[in-house]
C-alpha positions in Angstrom: 148.1 81.2 14.0 144.6 82.4 14.2 142.9 82.7 17.7 140.4 79.6 18.1 137.1 80.7 19.3 135.4 78.7 22.0 132.0 78.8 22.8 131.1 79.3 26.6 130.7 76.4 27.5 134.0 75.4 26.8 135.1 78.7 28.5 133.6 77.6 32.0 134.6 74.0 31.8 138.3 74.9 31.2 138.0 78.3 33.5 136.8 75.6 36.1 139.8 73.0 35.5 142.1 75.9 35.7 140.5 76.8 38.9 140.7 73.1 40.6 144.4 73.1 39.5 145.1 76.4 41.1 143.5 75.1 44.4 146.1 72.2 44.4 148.4 75.0 44.3 146.9 76.5 47.2 147.0 73.6 49.3 149.0 73.4 52.6 150.7 70.9 52.0 151.7 71.7 48.2 155.0 72.9 49.7 155.9 69.3 50.7 154.7 67.9 47.4 156.9 70.0 45.6 160.3 69.0 48.1 159.3 65.2 47.2 159.1 65.6 43.7 162.8 67.5 43.4 163.9 65.2 45.6 162.2 62.4 43.6 163.8 64.3 40.0 167.4 64.2 42.0 167.1 60.7 42.9 166.6 59.7 39.3 169.2 62.2 37.9 171.5 60.5 40.0 170.5 57.0 39.0 171.0 58.0 35.2 174.3 59.4 35.5 175.3 56.4 38.1 173.8 54.1 34.9 175.7 56.4 31.9 179.3 56.3 33.8 179.0 52.0 34.7 180.3 49.9 31.8 177.3 48.5 30.8 175.8 52.0 30.4 172.2 53.0 29.8 170.3 52.0 26.7 168.1 54.4 24.6 164.8 53.3 25.8 166.2 53.7 29.8 166.9 57.2 28.4 164.1 57.8 27.1 161.8 56.2 30.2 163.9 58.5 32.7 163.6 61.4 30.5 159.8 60.9 30.4 159.5 60.3 34.2 161.8 63.8 34.9 159.3 65.2 32.3 156.5 64.0 34.1 157.0 64.9 37.6 157.8 68.5 36.5 154.4 68.6 34.7 152.7 67.4 37.7 154.6 70.3 40.0 154.5 72.9 37.4 150.9 72.8 36.3 148.9 73.6 38.9 151.0 76.1 39.6 150.9 77.7 36.0 147.2 77.8 36.6 147.4 79.5 39.8 149.4 82.1 38.7 147.4 82.3 35.6 144.0 83.0 37.9 146.0 85.4 39.7 146.9 87.2 36.4 143.3 86.6 35.0 144.7 85.6 31.4 141.0 84.6 29.9 140.1 85.4 26.8 137.5 88.6 26.2 134.2 88.5 25.8 134.6 89.4 22.1 136.5 86.2 21.4 133.9 84.1 23.1 131.5 82.7 20.0 127.8 83.6 21.3 126.0 79.9 21.8 
């Protein structure tokens, strides 16, 4: 798959967005947020297990809802952290990969 060449304006916008996300992970209360998200994920897993073990069971729709909820919570926690690690490693595209405007 060929690499997509982006314009300077697109690159600036992407780097700005990445910096904003990375800033979230550097806030003093970020660890508290991550702990609350982890607790919510574990609580959701317990609810799903209880529903699955009940005589009524759990419907496919409910499974999809809970799976989506867990995935969304994990993304909310990991995206800023990943942006911070990318910012620290400076893995932005080379100047050769950026199209001239």
